[in-house]
C-alpha positions as CSV (number, residue, x, y, z in Angstrom):
1,M,127.8,86.7,100.6
2,G,124.1,85.8,101.1
3,L,122.5,82.5,101.3
4,Q,122.1,80.7,97.9
5,M,118.4,80.1,97.6
6,D,117.4,77.0,95.5
7,S,113.9,75.8,94.6
8,T,113.9,73.4,97.6
9,M,114.6,76.3,100.0
10,W,111.7,78.2,98.4
11,R,109.4,75.2,98.8
12,L,110.4,75.0,102.5
13,L,109.7,78.7,102.9
14,K,106.4,78.4,101.2
15,L,105.3,75.5,103.5
16,L,106.5,77.3,106.6
17,Q,104.6,80.5,105.6
18,E,101.5,78.5,105.0
19,N,101.8,76.6,108.3
20,A,104.8,77.1,110.6
21,R,103.5,74.3,112.9
22,L,104.3,71.6,110.3
23,S,106.9,69.2,111.6
24,F,110.2,68.9,109.8
25,R,109.2,65.3,109.0
26,Q,106.0,66.6,107.3
27,I,107.9,69.3,105.4
28,G,110.5,66.7,104.4
29,E,107.8,64.4,103.0
30,A,106.4,67.3,100.9
31,V,109.8,68.4,99.5
32,G,111.6,65.0,99.3
33,L,114.1,65.5,102.1
34,T,114.8,63.8,105.4
35,A,113.8,65.6,108.6
36,P,117.5,66.2,109.5
37,A,118.1,67.7,106.1
38,V,115.0,70.0,106.6
39,T,116.3,70.9,110.0
40,E,119.7,71.9,108.6
41,R,118.1,74.0,105.7
42,V,115.7,75.8,108.1
43,R,118.6,76.5,110.4
44,R,120.6,78.0,107.5
45,L,117.6,80.1,106.6
46,E,117.3,81.4,110.2
47,D,121.0,82.1,110.5
48,A,121.0,84.1,107.2
49,G,118.0,86.1,108.6
50,V,115.7,85.0,105.8
51,I,113.4,83.5,108.5
52,K,113.0,86.2,111.1
53,G,110.6,84.4,113.4
54,Y,107.4,82.3,113.8
55,H,104.2,84.0,114.6
56,A,100.5,83.2,115.1
57,E,98.2,85.0,112.7
58,I,95.2,86.3,114.6
59,D,91.8,87.6,113.5
60,L,91.8,91.1,114.9
61,A,88.0,91.5,114.9
62,K,87.6,88.2,116.9
63,A,90.3,89.4,119.3
64,G,88.3,92.5,120.0
65,L,89.9,95.0,117.5
66,P,87.4,95.2,114.6
67,I,88.4,98.7,113.5
68,M,91.4,98.7,111.2
69,A,92.7,101.9,109.6
70,Y,95.7,103.3,107.8
71,V,97.0,106.6,109.0
72,H,99.1,108.6,106.6
73,L,101.3,111.0,108.7
74,V,103.2,114.0,107.4
75,S,105.7,115.3,109.9
76,N,108.6,117.7,109.9
77,G,112.1,117.0,111.4
78,P,111.4,117.6,115.1
79,Q,108.0,116.0,114.9
80,S,109.5,113.0,113.2
81,V,112.2,112.5,115.8
82,A,109.6,112.7,118.6
83,F,107.2,110.3,116.7
84,R,110.0,107.7,116.2
85,K,110.7,107.7,119.9
86,T,107.0,107.3,120.8
87,V,105.4,105.0,118.2
88,H,106.8,101.9,119.8
89,E,104.6,102.7,122.9
90,M,101.4,102.9,120.9
91,P,99.6,99.6,121.2
92,E,97.2,100.4,118.4
93,V,100.0,100.5,115.9
94,I,100.4,97.1,114.2
95,E,102.8,98.4,111.5
96,C,104.7,101.6,111.0
97,H,106.6,102.4,107.8
98,C,108.7,105.4,107.0
99,V,107.9,106.1,103.3
100,T,108.8,108.3,100.4
101,G,106.3,110.8,98.9
102,I,104.1,113.3,100.6
103,E,103.6,111.2,103.7
104,S,106.4,110.6,106.2
105,Y,104.9,107.5,107.7
106,I,102.1,105.1,107.0
107,L,100.7,103.3,110.1
108,K,98.4,100.3,110.2
109,V,96.3,100.6,113.4
110,A,93.7,98.4,115.1
111,C,91.2,99.8,117.5
112,T,88.2,98.5,119.5
113,S,85.8,101.1,118.2
114,V,85.5,104.3,116.2
115,P,85.7,106.4,119.4
116,H,88.9,104.5,120.3
117,L,90.3,105.3,116.8
118,E,89.3,109.0,117.3
119,H,91.1,109.1,120.7
120,F,94.2,107.5,119.1
121,L,94.2,110.1,116.2
122,L,93.9,113.0,118.7
123,G,97.0,111.6,120.3
124,L,98.9,111.9,117.0
125,K,98.1,115.5,116.3
126,D,101.4,116.7,117.8
127,Y,103.4,114.6,115.4
128,G,102.1,116.2,112.2
129,D,99.2,116.3,109.7
130,M,97.4,113.1,109.0
131,R,94.9,111.5,106.7
132,T,93.1,108.3,107.8
133,S,91.5,105.5,105.7
134,L,89.2,103.0,107.4
135,V,89.5,99.5,106.1
136,L,86.2,98.2,104.9
137,S,87.3,94.8,103.7
138,S,90.6,93.1,102.8
139,Q,91.0,91.1,99.6
140,V,94.7,90.2,100.4
141,S,95.8,90.5,104.0
142,R,98.7,88.0,104.0
143,R,100.4,86.6,101.0
144,V,102.8,83.7,100.9
145,I,106.0,84.7,99.1
146,D,107.5,82.2,96.8
147,E,110.3,82.1,94.3
148,W,108.1,83.5,91.6
149,A,108.3,86.9,93.3
150,L,111.9,87.0,91.9
151,H,110.7,86.3,88.3
152,P,107.8,88.8,87.7
153,D,108.1,88.5,83.9
154,E,108.0,84.7,83.7
155,E,104.8,82.8,83.3
156,R,103.9,80.9,86.5
157,P,102.9,77.2,86.1
158,K,99.2,76.7,86.5
159,P,98.2,75.1,89.9
160,P,96.8,71.5,89.6
161,K,93.0,71.4,89.4
162,R,91.2,70.1,92.5
């Protein structure tokens, strides 16, 4: 049986997604719990696998990787087997998803330049046919998930005016 998620757990998750560097005391103040109570709830979320880790969000362009693209790869059985073994060794690949539909995989890649992207794409040619989309801008690049994701048909409360 999975972890029973109550509204307090969701508030903890929201705060941690927004800023994982908050202390348990700060989180407790925000949700009305003591630091030890927050520690216990966070431990339960980690043990249940709801929280998979804590990461720093980086600006890829400022880190020297200003070219982001999505590569839609269509591969057959043998190509797919070879690709799955190799994709973990491709540093340009930020995400790789096996998907339904015409494509077999969708890759999110980051490169230093267009020639770097071209070189990367040439290295994929043995794994199947591909279509590439360059990212021009991103309107949503990281979304905080809250309990409203479980209730898509309900009206969300309006946020307080600032």
